SERO-4910 file (N, C-alpha, C, O; in steps of 0.05 Angstrom, whole numbers):
BEGIN
 pado doro    nc1    nc2    nc3   cac1   cac2   cac3    cc1    cc2    cc3    oc1    oc2    oc3
  Met    A   -953    -55    331   -929    -42    341   -904    -59    339   -883    -50    330
  Lys    A   -907    -86    347   -885   -104    345   -875   -106    316   -851   -106    311
  Gly    A   -894   -108    297   -886   -110    270   -871    -85    260   -852    -88    244
  Arg    A   -879    -62    268   -866    -38    260   -837    -38    271   -818    -33    256
  Val    A   -834    -45    298   -808    -46    309   -789    -65    294   -766    -59    288
  Phe    A   -800    -89    289   -785   -109    275   -777    -98    247   -754   -102    239
  Gly    A   -794    -86    233   -787    -76    206   -765    -55    207   -746    -56    191
  Val    A   -768    -36    226   -748    -15    228   -721    -27    235   -700    -20    224
  Ala    A   -721    -46    255   -696    -58    264   -682    -73    241   -658    -72    238
  Ala    A   -698    -88    225   -687   -104    203   -676    -84    181   -656    -89    168
  Leu    A   -690    -62    177   -681    -42    157   -654    -30    166   -636    -26    150
  Leu    A   -653    -22    192   -629     -9    202   -605    -29    201   -583    -21    195
  Leu    A   -610    -54    208   -590    -75    207   -578    -78    180   -554    -80    176
  Gly    A   -597    -79    160   -588    -82    131   -572    -58    122   -552    -61    109
  Cys    A   -581    -34    129   -568    -10    120   -539     -8    133   -520      1    120
  Ala    A   -537    -18    158   -510    -18    170   -491    -34    155   -467    -27    153
  Ala    A   -501    -57    143   -483    -75    128   -474    -61    103   -452    -66     94
  Phe    A   -492    -43     91   -484    -28     67   -463     -7     75   -443     -4     60
  Ala    A   -466      6     97   -451     30    102   -422     25    112   -405     42    106
  Gly    A   -416      3    125   -390     -1    137   -368     -7    117   -370    -26    101
  Ala    A   -348      9    117   -324      4    101   -306    -15    116   -304    -15    140
  Ala    A   -292    -33    100   -276    -54    112   -246    -46    110   -238    -30     94
  Glu    A   -230    -60    126   -201    -56    124   -191    -69     98   -204    -87     88
  Leu    A   -168    -59     88   -158    -67     61   -132    -82     63   -114    -73     77
  Thr    A   -130   -104     49   -106   -120     48    -91   -114     21   -104   -116      0
  Leu    A    -65   -108     23    -48   -102      0    -25   -122     -2    -14   -128     19
  Ser    A    -19   -130    -25      6   -146    -28     18   -140    -55      5   -130    -73
  Gly    A     44   -147    -58     58   -141    -82     87   -146    -81     97   -161    -64
  Ala    A    102   -132    -98    131   -136    -99    145   -110   -108    132    -94   -121
  Ser    A    170   -108   -101    185    -84   -110    211    -91   -123    225   -110   -114
  Thr    A    219    -77   -143    245    -80   -157    256    -53   -160    243    -33   -157
  Gly    A    283    -53   -168    295    -26   -171    319    -27   -188    331    -48   -191
  Ala    A    326     -4   -200    350     -1   -217    362     26   -216    348     46   -209
  Phe    A    388     29   -221    402     54   -220    404     68   -247    405     54   -267
  Asp    A    404     93   -248    409    111   -271    393    104   -296    404    106   -318
  Gly    A    368     96   -292    350     92   -314    356     66   -329    345     62   -350
  Gly    A    372     49   -318    379     24   -333    365      0   -319    343      3   -308
  Ser    A    379    -23   -320    368    -47   -309    385    -59   -286    378    -80   -275
  Ser    A    407    -46   -280    424    -57   -259    415    -48   -231    408    -25   -226
  Ser    A    416    -68   -212    410    -63   -185    434    -57   -168    432    -56   -144
  Ser    A    458    -52   -181    482    -45   -167    495    -21   -179    495    -17   -203
  Leu    A    505     -5   -162    521     20   -170    545     21   -154    544     30   -130
  Ser    A    568     13   -165    593     13   -149    590     -4   -125    586    -28   -127
  Gly    A    592      9   -101    589     -7    -77    561     -7    -64    557    -16    -42
  Leu    A    541      3    -79    513      5    -70    497    -14    -85    496    -14   -110
  Thr    A    483    -32    -70    467    -53    -82    438    -52    -72    433    -49    -48
  Tyr    A    419    -56    -90    391    -58    -82    381    -86    -82    386   -101   -100
  Phe    A    366    -95    -62    353   -121    -61    323   -118    -60    313   -103    -44
  Gly    A    309   -133    -77    280   -130    -79    264   -142    -57    276   -154    -39
  Ser    A    238   -140    -58    221   -148    -36    194   -157    -45    184   -149    -66
  Thr    A    181   -174    -28    152   -178    -30    139   -170     -4    152   -170     17
  Phe    A    114   -162     -6    101   -152     19     71   -159     19     58   -162     -1
  Asp    A     62   -160     44     34   -163     50     28   -145     73     42   -145     93
  Ala    A      7   -129     72     -1   -110     93    -31   -107     94    -44   -108     73
  Thr    A    -41   -103    117    -70    -99    121    -74    -73    138    -61    -70    158
  Thr    A    -91    -56    129    -96    -31    142   -108    -35    170   -122    -55    174
  Glu    A   -103    -17    188   -117    -16    214   -126     13    217   -109     31    217
  Ser    A   -152     17    220   -164     44    220   -155     59    195   -149     82    196
  Asn    A   -153     45    173   -148     55    146   -118     64    143   -112     79    125
  Phe    A    -99     54    159    -71     61    157    -55     35    156    -62     16    169
  Tyr    A    -33     35    139    -15     13    139     14     23    136     19     46    127
  Ala    A     33      6    142     62     13    140     78    -11    131     71    -34    137
  Leu    A     98     -5    115    116    -25    105    145    -19    116    158     -1    107
  Gly    A    154    -35    136    180    -29    149    194    -53    159    206    -52    180
  Gly    A    193    -75    143    207    -99    152    237    -96    153    249    -79    140
  Asp    A    250   -112    170    279   -112    173    294   -117    147    284   -132    130
  Pro    A    316   -104    142    331   -108    116    349   -132    117    361   -139    138
  Val    A    351   -146     94    370   -168     90    383   -165     63    372   -153     45
  Ala    A    407   -176     61    422   -175     35    412   -198     19    427   -217     15
  Gly    A    388   -198      9    376   -220     -5    346   -211    -10    339   -188    -12
  Ala    A    329   -232    -11    300   -228    -15    288   -217     10    288   -231     31
  Asn    A    277   -193      9    265   -180     33    235   -185     33    223   -193     13
  Thr    A    224   -181     57    195   -185     61    184   -161     76    197   -151     94
  Asp    A    160   -153     70    145   -133     84    159   -106     86    155    -91    106
  Asn    A    176   -100     67    187    -72     63    186    -67     34    173    -82     19
  Leu    A    201    -47     25    201    -41     -4    230    -47    -16    238    -34    -35
  Gly    A    243    -65     -4    270    -72    -10    291    -61      8    284    -48     28
  Ala    A    315    -65      2    337    -56     20    362    -50      4    366    -61    -18
  Phe    A    378    -31     13    404    -23      4    427    -34     21    425    -33     46
  Ser    A    447    -43      9    473    -49     23    494    -31     11    495    -27    -13
  Leu    A    511    -20     29    532     -2     20    559    -12     32    562    -15     56
  Asp    A    579    -18     14    604    -27     24    623     -5     29    615     19     27
  Asn    A    648    -10     35    667     10     43    684     19     21    703     34     25
  Thr    A    678     12     -4    693     22    -27    689     51    -31    667     62    -31
  Ala    A    712     64    -36    711     94    -40    697    101    -67    706     92    -88
  Asn    A    675    117    -65    660    124    -89    646    150    -84    641    157    -61
  Asn    A    639    164   -105    623    188   -105    596    180   -118    595    174   -141
  Tyr    A    574    182   -102    549    174   -112    531    198   -120    508    195   -130
  Gly    A    541    222   -117    525    246   -124    520    246   -154    537    239   -170
  Gly    A    496    255   -161    488    257   -189    476    232   -201    466    233   -224
  His    A    477    210   -187    464    185   -197    434    184   -188    426    199   -171
  Thr    A    419    167   -200    391    165   -194    383    135   -188    398    117   -195
  Phe    A    360    132   -177    350    104   -172    319    105   -176    306    124   -168
  Asp    A    309     85   -189    281     82   -195    270     57   -180    280     35   -184
  Leu    A    250     60   -162    238     39   -147    212     33   -162    196     51   -166
  Thr    A    207      8   -170    183      0   -183    167    -18   -163    177    -39   -155
  Val    A    143     -9   -156    125    -24   -139    101    -34   -154     87    -18   -166
  Thr    A     97    -60   -154     75    -73   -167     56    -86   -148     64   -104   -133
  Phe    A     30    -77   -146     11    -89   -128     -3   -113   -142    -14   -110   -164
  Ser    A     -4   -136   -129    -19   -158   -139    -46   -161   -126    -64   -174   -136
  Ala    A    -50   -148   -103    -76   -146    -90    -77   -118    -76    -58   -108    -66
  Pro    A   -101   -105    -77   -126   -115    -89   -124   -118   -119   -107   -105   -132
  Thr    A   -141   -135   -130   -143   -136   -159   -161   -114   -170   -175   -100   -156
  Gly    A   -160   -110   -196   -176    -90   -209   -166    -61   -205   -182    -42   -206
  Ile    A   -140    -57   -201   -129    -31   -198   -129    -15   -225   -119    -25   -245
  Ala    A   -140      8   -224   -139     25   -249   -111     30   -257    -95     39   -241
  Gly    A   -105     25   -283    -78     30   -293    -59      6   -290    -36      8   -299
  Gly    A    -68    -15   -277    -51    -39   -274    -38    -43   -248    -28    -65   -243
  Gly    A    -35    -23   -231    -25    -27   -204      6    -26   -202     18    -34   -182
  Thr    A     20    -14   -223     48    -11   -220     55     19   -219     43     35   -233
  Ala    A     73     26   -201     81     53   -198    111     55   -195    123     38   -183
  Ile    A    123     76   -207    152     81   -206    158    105   -188    147    127   -192
  Phe    A    175    101   -168    184    124   -150    212    130   -156    230    113   -153
  His    A    217    155   -164    244    164   -173    258    177   -150    247    192   -134
  Ala    A    285    171   -148    301    182   -126    328    193   -137    338    183   -157
  Asp    A    338    213   -124    364    225   -129    384    216   -108    377    217    -84
  Leu    A    408    208   -115    429    200    -96    447    224    -89    453    241   -105
  Leu    A    456    223    -64    474    244    -54    493    231    -34    484    217    -16
  Gly    A    518    235    -37    537    225    -16    562    213    -28    564    207    -52
  His    A    582    210    -11    608    200    -17    615    179      4    606    180     26
  Val    A    632    159     -4    644    140     14    674    141     11    684    140    -11
  Ser    A    688    141     33    718    142     32    729    115     42    713     99     52
  Thr    A    753    110     38    764     84     44    768     80     74    776     58     82
  Asn    A    764    100     91    766     97    120    739     94    133    735    100    156
  Asn    A    720     83    117    693     76    127    678    102    135    660    101    152
  Ala    A    684    123    122    670    149    128    651    157    105    654    147     83
  Gly    A    632    174    112    613    183     92    588    168     93    579    158    114
  Gly    A    575    165     70    549    151     67    534    160     44    543    177     29
  Val    A    510    149     40    494    156     18    465    163     27    455    150     45
  Asn    A    452    182     15    424    188     20    409    184     -6    417    194    -27
  Val    A    388    169     -5    370    163    -27    345    180    -23    328    172     -7
  Ala    A    342    201    -38    319    220    -33    298    217    -55    304    223    -79
  Phe    A    274    208    -48    253    204    -68    240    232    -73    233    246    -54
  Thr    A    237    238    -99    228    264   -107    198    269   -100    182    250    -99
  Thr    A    192    293    -96    164    301    -88    143    293   -109    121    286   -102
  Leu    A    151    295   -135    132    290   -155    122    261   -156    100    256   -165
  Thr    A    139    243   -148    130    215   -149    128    202   -122    121    178   -120
  Asn    A    133    217   -101    135    205    -74    109    196    -62    108    178    -45
  Asp    A     87    209    -69     61    202    -59     42    195    -84     35    212   -100
  Gln    A     34    170    -84     18    161   -107     -8    148    -97     -8    135    -76
  Ala    A    -30    153   -112    -56    144   -104    -67    124   -125    -61    126   -149
  Phe    A    -83    104   -115    -93     83   -132   -123     78   -126   -131     81   -103
  Thr    A   -138     72   -146   -165     63   -142   -169     36   -154   -155     27   -172
  Phe    A   -190     21   -144   -194     -7   -154   -223    -13   -152   -238     -3   -135
  Thr    A   -231    -32   -170   -258    -43   -170   -255    -71   -178   -243    -77   -198
  Asn    A   -267    -90   -162   -267   -118   -169   -293   -131   -159   -309   -117   -146
  Pro    A   -298   -156   -163   -323   -168   -155   -329   -167   -125   -352   -169   -117
  Ala    A   -307   -164   -108   -313   -162    -80   -320   -134    -71   -331   -132    -49
  Gly    A   -315   -114    -86   -321    -87    -79   -302    -66    -92   -290    -72   -113
  Ser    A   -300    -43    -80   -284    -22    -92   -271     -6    -70   -278     -8    -47
  Gly    A   -251     11    -77   -238     27    -56   -214     42    -68   -211     44    -93
  Ser    A   -197     52    -50   -174     67    -59   -152     64    -38   -158     57    -15
  Phe    A   -127     70    -45   -105     70    -26    -83     88    -35    -83     96    -59
  Thr    A    -65     95    -18    -42    112    -25    -16     98    -16    -17     80      1
  Leu    A      7    107    -27     33     97    -18     53    121    -18     56    135    -38
  His    A     66    125      4     88    144      7    113    129     13    113    111     31
  Val    A    135    135     -1    160    122      3    179    141     17    183    163      9
  Asn    A    191    131     39    210    148     56    238    148     44    246    129     30
  Asp    A    252    170     49    280    172     41    296    152     57    288    143     79
  Val    A    320    145     46    337    126     60    365    138     63    376    147     44
  Ala    A    377    137     87    404    145     93    419    120    102    411    105    120
  Ile    A    442    115     89    456     89     96    486     95    101    498    110     86
  His    A    497     83    121    524     86    129    541     63    116    531     40    113
  Pro    A    566     68    107    582     47     97    583     23    113    585     24    138
  Gly    A    582      0    101    583    -26    115    557    -35    127    556    -55    141
  Gln    A    534    -21    121    509    -26    132    487    -34    111    491    -31     87
  Ile    A    465    -44    121    442    -49    105    418    -34    115    413    -32    139
  Ala    A    403    -22     97    380     -6    107    355    -11     90    357    -14     65
  Ser    A    332    -13    103    306    -18     89    296      7     75    301     29     85
  Ile    A    282      3     52    265     23     41    238     19     54    226     -2     51
  Thr    A    227     39     69    203     37     82    181     56     70    188     74     55
  Gly    A    157     50     76    135     67     65    110     64     81    108     47     99
  Tyr    A     91     80     75     64     79     90     43     89     71     48    101     50
  Gly    A     18     85     80     -4     97     65    -31     93     79    -32     83    102
  Thr    A    -51    101     66    -79     96     75    -94     80     55    -87     79     31
  Gly    A   -116     67     64   -132     51     46   -160     47     57   -164     45     81
  Ser    A   -179     46     39   -207     40     46   -218     20     26   -210     20      3
  Phe    A   -238      4     35   -250    -16     18   -280    -17     25   -288    -20     48
  Gln    A   -295    -15      5   -325    -16      7   -334    -43     -5   -337    -45    -29
  Pro    A   -339    -64     11   -347    -90      0   -375    -89    -13   -391    -72     -6
  Val    A   -379   -106    -32   -406   -109    -44   -424   -123    -24   -416   -143    -12
  Pro    A   -447   -113    -19   -465   -125      1   -472   -154     -4   -477   -162    -27
  Glu    A   -471   -171     17   -476   -198     13   -506   -203     10   -522   -186     18
  Pro    A   -514   -226     -3   -543   -232     -6   -559   -230     20   -581   -221     21
  Ala    A   -546   -240     42   -560   -239     67   -567   -210     76   -588   -205     87
  Ser    A   -549   -192     70   -554   -164     77   -577   -153     61   -594   -138     71
  Leu    A   -578   -160     35   -599   -151     18   -626   -163     27   -646   -149     27
  Ala    A   -625   -188     36   -649   -200     45   -661   -186     70   -685   -182     73
  Val    A   -642   -178     88   -651   -165    113   -664   -138    107   -684   -130    119
  Val    A   -652   -123     87   -664    -98     79   -691   -103     68   -710    -88     74
  Gly    A   -694   -124     50   -719   -130     39   -741   -136     60   -763   -126     58
  Ile    A   -734   -153     80   -753   -159    101   -762   -134    115   -786   -131    121
  Gly    A   -742   -116    121   -749    -91    134   -768    -74    118   -787    -63    130
  Leu    A   -764    -72     92   -783    -56     75   -810    -69     74   -830    -56     75
  Val    A   -811    -95     71   -836   -110     70   -852   -105     95   -875    -99     95
  Gly    A   -837   -107    118   -852   -104    143   -864    -75    147   -886    -72    157
  Leu    A   -848    -54    138   -858    -27    140   -881    -23    121   -900    -10    129
  Leu    A   -880    -34     97   -903    -31     78   -927    -45     88   -950    -34     85
  Ala    A   -923    -68     99   -947    -83    110   -960    -67    133   -985    -67    135
  Arg    A   -944    -54    149   -955    -39    171   -970    -15    162   -991     -8    173
  Arg    A   -960     -1    140   -975     21    128  -1001     13    117  -1021     27    120
  Arg    A  -1002    -10    103  -1027    -20     90  -1048    -26    111  -1072    -21    107
  Lys    A  -1040    -38    134  -1059    -43    155  -1072    -17    166  -1096    -15    172
  Lys    A  -1055      4    169  -1065     30    178  -1085     41    158  -1106     52    165
  Ala    A  -1079     38    131  -1097     48    111  -1123     34    111  -1141     40     95
***
């Protein structure tokens, strides 16, 4: 009886190690340009890039670090808008996000999020700009496989509204899951459990 209980317990313990999905860590960088070109400035509106690191909790993560007029961290970059009078309607912005982790992302791990600009700024510090990311590119999904395991994650980029004379972050969020490759110790536990159950059956026979 004790042998049977031990075998079942070992088998269940090993199977639990197989079944549990782990939280996922993501890292990367973002860059951006206006009107399909290479410039990060458009009149009085300037984009600043970012690097980020995020780990899911219950398969959810968010990127919403505070904005700075320079190198940003843990957001998707930031916009600064000065008080110069301009019409921003009809212009566009492309945000490029490149993931460096997890490794092994299908397609290389780079995604482009397209946005349309709307708004005016007047010389009396009135108005503002809205950066609206389009539906077709706003939610993107990724899959990956590497020696540590496999999984998938998503990224949604939020719209940005900015007042003249201010700085605003580009924020985003998503979900992610990671299924690690079983460790040798887990495989050994499963093997012990199976051996114990087989030995018990042979004794009965």
